[in-house]
Backbone as ProteinMPNN parsed JSONL, in Angstrom:
{"seq_chain_A": "XXXXXXXXXXXXXXXXXXXXXXXXXXXXXXXXXXXXXXXXXXXXXXXXXXXXXXXXXXXXXXXXXXXXXXXXXXXXXXXXXXXXXXXXXXXXXXXXXXXXXXXXXXXXX", "coords_chain_A": {"N_chain_A": [[30.012, -118.911, 41.814], [29.694, -118.804, 39.009], [30.584, -116.148, 38.63], [33.367, -116.523, 39.299], [34.116, -118.17, 37.189], [33.704, -116.46, 34.952], [35.645, -114.476, 35.583], [37.924, -115.977, 35.307], [37.843, -116.54, 32.587], [37.996, -114.007, 31.598], [40.518, -113.169, 32.498], [42.084, -115.169, 31.029], [41.437, -114.289, 28.367], [42.702, -111.715, 28.37], [45.335, -112.474, 28.96], [45.977, -113.854, 26.5], [45.428, -111.904, 24.543], [47.511, -109.984, 25.341], [49.833, -111.63, 24.844], [49.445, -111.898, 22.034], [49.759, -109.248, 21.14], [52.409, -108.9, 21.931], [53.701, -110.607, 20.267], [53.377, -109.631, 17.68], [54.444, -107.224, 17.972], [57.246, -106.729, 17.307], [57.178, -106.603, 14.444], [55.397, -104.561, 13.811], [56.774, -102.425, 14.957], [58.995, -102.354, 13.314], [61.199, -103.889, 13.812], [61.813, -106.568, 13.088], [62.002, -108.403, 10.041], [59.477, -109.252, 7.519], [59.979, -111.753, 6.678], [61.491, -112.878, 8.848], [59.496, -112.777, 10.843], [57.632, -114.518, 9.721], [58.974, -116.832, 9.581], [59.209, -117.461, 12.361], [56.693, -117.764, 13.038], [55.928, -119.967, 11.552], [57.575, -121.887, 12.816], [56.443, -121.927, 15.33], [53.894, -122.905, 14.704], [54.586, -125.39, 13.708], [55.599, -126.584, 16.094], [53.233, -126.484, 17.731], [51.542, -128.16, 16.257], [52.256, -130.632, 16.979], [51.602, -130.943, 19.644], [48.92, -132.117, 21.895], [45.783, -131.871, 20.454], [46.723, -129.91, 18.928], [46.822, -129.64, 16.083], [44.285, -129.544, 15.422], [43.442, -127.063, 16.676], [45.012, -125.378, 15.186], [43.785, -125.708, 12.699], [41.258, -124.628, 13.348], [41.898, -121.964, 13.883], [42.924, -121.251, 11.376], [40.611, -121.444, 9.764], [39.047, -119.515, 11.008], [40.498, -117.138, 10.374], [40.276, -117.212, 7.489], [37.493, -117.007, 7.09], [36.931, -114.532, 8.355], [38.6, -112.931, 6.786], [37.577, -113.314, 4.267], [35.056, -112.133, 4.663], [35.629, -109.434, 5.156], [36.862, -108.752, 2.622], [34.597, -109.166, 0.97], [32.942, -107.161, 2.078], [34.458, -104.903, 1.475], [34.451, -105.017, -1.305], [31.81, -104.575, -1.911], [31.533, -101.873, -0.939], [33.316, -100.616, -2.539], [32.258, -100.806, -5.039], [29.841, -99.458, -4.692], [30.977, -96.831, -4.155], [32.659, -96.375, -6.291], [35.337, -96.961, -6.132], [38.902, -98.086, -6.191], [39.469, -101.573, -6.165], [40.216, -103.53, -3.381], [41.799, -105.964, -3.477], [43.225, -105.545, -5.905], [45.14, -103.576, -5.119], [46.534, -104.821, -3.173], [49.478, -105.912, -2.038], [51.865, -108.365, -1.383], [55.078, -109.267, -0.156], [57.314, -111.458, -1.981], [58.501, -113.232, -0.261], [56.855, -113.402, 1.793], [54.462, -114.365, 0.521], [55.53, -116.93, -0.216], [55.862, -118.057, 2.463], [53.321, -117.999, 3.39], [52.078, -119.837, 1.673], [53.363, -122.215, 2.456], [52.574, -122.214, 5.061], [49.816, -122.938, 4.873], [49.984, -125.749, 4.934], [50.196, -126.327, 7.504], [47.648, -125.725, 8.547]], "CA_chain_A": [[30.671, -119.877, 40.948], [29.678, -118.263, 37.69], [31.472, -115.052, 38.538], [34.742, -117.031, 39.194], [34.269, -118.653, 35.752], [33.752, -115.284, 34.172], [36.844, -113.816, 35.92], [38.993, -116.79, 34.7], [37.734, -116.392, 31.245], [38.413, -112.682, 31.285], [41.963, -113.278, 32.644], [42.586, -115.85, 29.905], [41.464, -113.422, 27.219], [43.68, -110.684, 28.563], [46.56, -113.105, 28.723], [46.059, -114.232, 24.978], [45.58, -110.639, 23.834], [48.802, -109.538, 25.548], [50.757, -112.4, 24.04], [49.408, -111.567, 20.603], [50.444, -107.926, 20.863], [53.924, -108.987, 22.023], [54.127, -111.383, 19.21], [53.446, -108.847, 16.434], [55.116, -105.846, 18.254], [58.558, -106.486, 16.465], [56.891, -106.383, 13.047], [54.842, -103.306, 13.904], [57.967, -101.504, 15.198], [59.997, -102.558, 12.226], [62.43, -104.453, 14.448], [62.066, -107.739, 12.321], [61.495, -108.45, 8.683], [58.432, -110.205, 7.28], [60.577, -113.165, 6.576], [61.856, -113.382, 10.267], [58.293, -113.089, 11.517], [56.903, -115.681, 9.026], [59.754, -118.048, 10.011], [58.949, -117.708, 13.7], [55.145, -118.292, 13.067], [55.872, -121.237, 11.012], [58.211, -122.574, 13.738], [55.518, -122.15, 16.434], [52.809, -123.763, 14.182], [55.124, -126.707, 13.73], [55.606, -127.054, 17.591], [51.837, -126.693, 18.163], [50.758, -129.209, 15.694], [52.667, -131.853, 17.512], [50.923, -131.111, 20.757], [47.55, -132.726, 21.893], [44.746, -131.162, 19.892], [47.328, -128.756, 18.186], [46.45, -129.594, 14.658], [42.733, -129.119, 15.505], [43.536, -125.811, 17.099], [45.586, -124.699, 13.896], [42.665, -125.708, 11.626], [40.316, -123.628, 13.676], [42.47, -120.641, 13.602], [42.931, -120.926, 9.848], [39.242, -121.277, 9.314], [38.572, -118.163, 11.47], [41.109, -116.165, 9.569], [39.687, -117.317, 6.112], [36.115, -116.598, 7.172], [37.055, -113.078, 8.53], [39.223, -112.324, 5.63], [36.551, -113.301, 3.157], [33.949, -111.182, 5.049], [36.296, -108.168, 4.971], [36.991, -108.558, 1.297], [33.224, -108.974, 0.372], [32.375, -105.816, 2.461], [35.172, -103.9, 0.75], [34.071, -104.962, -2.667], [30.503, -103.875, -1.921], [31.706, -100.497, -0.671], [34.026, -100.04, -3.71], [31.191, -100.756, -6.202], [28.924, -98.193, -4.408], [31.551, -95.522, -4.264], [33.5, -96.382, -7.59], [36.84, -96.925, -5.633], [39.703, -99.157, -6.582], [39.462, -102.765, -5.473], [41.322, -103.864, -2.43], [42.701, -107.091, -3.961], [44.12, -105.081, -6.929], [46.202, -102.855, -4.589], [47.086, -105.732, -2.065], [50.75, -106.529, -2.378], [52.751, -109.103, -0.28], [56.42, -109.535, -0.611], [57.49, -112.837, -2.396], [58.866, -114.06, 0.886], [55.54, -113.577, 2.597], [53.742, -115.27, -0.179], [56.034, -118.278, -0.041], [55.654, -118.496, 3.81], [51.739, -118.193, 3.483], [51.782, -121.041, 0.849], [53.905, -123.267, 3.315], [51.735, -122.169, 6.382], [48.59, -123.727, 4.73], [50.188, -127.11, 5.254], [49.982, -126.451, 9.02], [46.3, -125.72, 8.768]], "C_chain_A": [[30.834, -119.347, 39.541], [30.568, -116.985, 37.574], [32.932, -115.459, 38.511], [35.141, -117.539, 37.803], [34.521, -117.409, 34.8], [35.132, -114.526, 34.38], [38.034, -114.695, 35.364], [39.061, -116.711, 33.212], [38.198, -115.101, 30.887], [40.059, -112.545, 31.486], [42.641, -114.025, 31.408], [42.606, -115.062, 28.552], [42.503, -112.287, 27.206], [45.019, -111.23, 28.285], [46.918, -113.378, 27.213], [46.274, -112.888, 24.291], [46.996, -110.01, 24.065], [49.893, -110.305, 24.854], [50.763, -112.114, 22.617], [50.164, -110.325, 20.251], [51.926, -108.066, 21.016], [54.465, -109.67, 20.886], [54.341, -110.572, 17.972], [54.071, -107.538, 16.684], [56.382, -105.625, 17.373], [58.229, -106.1, 15.097], [56.259, -104.841, 12.971], [55.99, -102.18, 14.075], [59.068, -101.604, 14.317], [61.227, -103.094, 12.78], [62.853, -105.806, 13.832], [61.508, -107.548, 10.981], [60.317, -109.343, 8.571], [58.886, -111.556, 7.346], [60.948, -113.701, 8.034], [60.459, -113.752, 10.984], [57.585, -114.381, 10.94], [57.631, -116.882, 9.393], [59.423, -118.443, 11.409], [57.504, -118.211, 13.891], [55.157, -119.661, 12.595], [56.6, -122.212, 12.061], [57.213, -122.972, 14.924], [54.268, -123.015, 15.988], [53.319, -125.193, 14.153], [55.167, -127.301, 15.096], [54.163, -127.357, 17.937], [51.261, -127.806, 17.573], [51.175, -130.56, 16.223], [52.06, -132.016, 19.001], [49.484, -131.606, 20.725], [46.648, -131.574, 21.429], [45.341, -129.844, 19.174], [46.908, -128.572, 16.768], [45.014, -129.087, 14.486], [42.785, -127.534, 15.807], [43.959, -124.916, 15.845], [44.465, -124.524, 12.804], [41.543, -124.655, 12.047], [40.675, -122.188, 13.514], [42.453, -120.293, 12.153], [41.584, -120.767, 9.31], [38.73, -119.869, 9.72], [39.308, -117.123, 10.649], [40.589, -116.157, 8.149], [38.337, -116.726, 6.123], [36.156, -115.075, 7.28], [37.61, -112.409, 7.372], [38.323, -112.19, 4.454], [35.465, -112.255, 3.428], [34.434, -109.749, 4.773], [36.278, -107.819, 3.461], [35.625, -108.402, 0.57], [32.724, -107.587, 0.71], [33.146, -104.765, 1.686], [34.715, -103.794, -0.631], [32.696, -104.325, -2.826], [30.687, -102.334, -1.735], [32.433, -99.784, -2.011], [33.049, -99.931, -4.959], [30.227, -99.498, -5.918], [29.726, -96.907, -4.698], [32.558, -95.462, -5.512], [34.909, -96.37, -7.245], [37.571, -98.098, -6.232], [39.609, -100.37, -5.643], [40.528, -103.038, -4.494], [42.248, -104.855, -2.91], [43.607, -106.566, -5.099], [45.261, -104.317, -6.355], [46.929, -103.582, -3.478], [48.34, -106.271, -2.572], [51.437, -107.075, -1.17], [54.057, -109.217, -0.976], [56.33, -111.009, -1.016], [57.752, -113.737, -1.238], [57.617, -114.362, 1.635], [54.671, -114.486, 1.86], [54.152, -116.736, -0.004], [55.71, -118.786, 1.344], [54.157, -118.912, 4.025], [51.468, -119.534, 2.783], [52.237, -122.312, 1.8], [52.93, -123.405, 4.535], [50.469, -123.023, 6.099], [48.743, -125.241, 4.976], [50.001, -127.371, 6.753], [48.423, -126.454, 9.375], [45.556, -126.773, 8.043]], "O_chain_A": [[31.91, -119.411, 38.946], [31.219, -116.773, 36.551], [33.71, -114.836, 37.788], [36.265, -117.378, 37.326], [35.445, -117.395, 33.988], [35.688, -114.005, 33.413], [39.06, -114.127, 34.989], [40.132, -116.795, 32.611], [38.831, -115.022, 29.834], [40.754, -111.89, 30.709], [43.63, -113.546, 30.853], [43.543, -115.126, 27.757], [43.088, -111.961, 26.174], [45.799, -110.652, 27.528], [48.043, -113.138, 26.775], [47.224, -112.747, 23.521], [47.617, -109.553, 23.105], [50.813, -109.693, 24.312], [51.812, -112.064, 21.975], [50.994, -110.251, 19.345], [52.668, -107.404, 20.291], [55.601, -109.396, 20.498], [55.333, -110.754, 17.267], [54.246, -106.76, 15.746], [56.586, -104.559, 16.793], [58.962, -105.279, 14.546], [56.646, -104.044, 12.116], [56.038, -101.178, 13.362], [60.082, -100.949, 14.556], [62.293, -102.778, 12.252], [64.007, -106.215, 13.966], [60.664, -106.682, 10.748], [60.125, -110.169, 9.463], [58.285, -112.426, 7.977], [60.709, -114.87, 8.339], [60.293, -114.81, 11.592], [57.029, -115.185, 11.688], [57.007, -117.934, 9.527], [59.345, -119.639, 11.69], [57.196, -118.98, 14.801], [54.462, -120.505, 13.162], [56.163, -123.362, 12.12], [57.167, -124.106, 15.4], [53.688, -123.742, 16.794], [52.595, -126.117, 14.523], [54.792, -128.463, 15.254], [53.899, -128.457, 18.42], [50.486, -128.481, 18.25], [50.506, -131.555, 15.943], [52.032, -133.134, 19.514], [48.849, -131.545, 19.672], [46.735, -130.456, 21.939], [44.63, -128.884, 18.879], [46.666, -127.454, 16.315], [44.646, -128.35, 13.571], [42.104, -126.803, 15.088], [43.346, -123.893, 15.539], [44.255, -123.492, 12.168], [40.996, -123.934, 11.213], [39.894, -121.341, 13.082], [42.034, -119.21, 11.744], [41.415, -119.956, 8.399], [38.099, -119.155, 8.94], [38.621, -116.19, 10.233], [40.468, -115.055, 7.615], [38.022, -115.964, 5.209], [35.546, -114.373, 6.473], [37.11, -111.352, 6.986], [38.276, -111.179, 3.753], [35.013, -111.573, 2.507], [33.692, -108.948, 4.206], [35.771, -106.772, 3.058], [35.514, -107.59, -0.348], [32.17, -106.887, -0.138], [32.534, -103.786, 1.259], [34.574, -102.692, -1.161], [32.459, -103.604, -3.795], [29.972, -101.582, -2.397], [32.165, -98.655, -2.421], [33.13, -99.002, -5.763], [29.912, -98.684, -6.787], [29.241, -96.009, -5.388], [33.235, -94.444, -5.656], [35.694, -95.801, -8.003], [36.936, -99.024, -6.736], [39.667, -100.195, -4.426], [41.696, -102.778, -4.785], [43.455, -104.649, -2.781], [44.702, -107.107, -5.256], [46.328, -104.331, -6.969], [47.855, -103.026, -2.888], [48.302, -107.067, -3.51], [51.589, -106.435, -0.13], [54.145, -109.258, -2.203], [55.467, -111.745, -0.539], [57.291, -114.878, -1.21], [57.382, -115.495, 2.057], [54.119, -115.385, 2.494], [53.35, -117.623, 0.288], [55.283, -119.938, 1.425], [53.8, -119.902, 4.664], [50.663, -120.311, 3.297], [51.52, -123.31, 1.872], [52.545, -124.497, 4.951], [50.06, -123.775, 6.984], [47.75, -125.934, 5.199], [49.691, -128.482, 7.184], [47.987, -127.083, 10.339], [44.334, -126.862, 8.167]]}, "name": "protein", "num_of_chains": 1, "seq": "XXXXXXXXXXXXXXXXXXXXXXXXXXXXXXXXXXXXXXXXXXXXXXXXXXXXXXXXXXXXXXXXXXXXXXXXXXXXXXXXXXXXXXXXXXXXXXXXXXXXXXXXXXXXX"}
């Protein structure tokens, strides 16, 4: 019984990973602009928040990204202080379109 549960879980993780890869592939391959991808993500978030538990799922995803992002920034800040390198946030540049979409996306989370 436990091995069947583990197998279902592994299949689910592989399914989700494959979907995520396919979702970001156009951006990685430069087939779509940041604006197009941001619009598509916002559309999917809007659809998800209307489903049962959708808003809760989006909040959980948002929290996970915020926690991981803060962890990476803290680690990078520690490393830059030790090595005397330029800070990551000083060199991090998003396009205006992406900044606007991120501001709007926070309303989904």
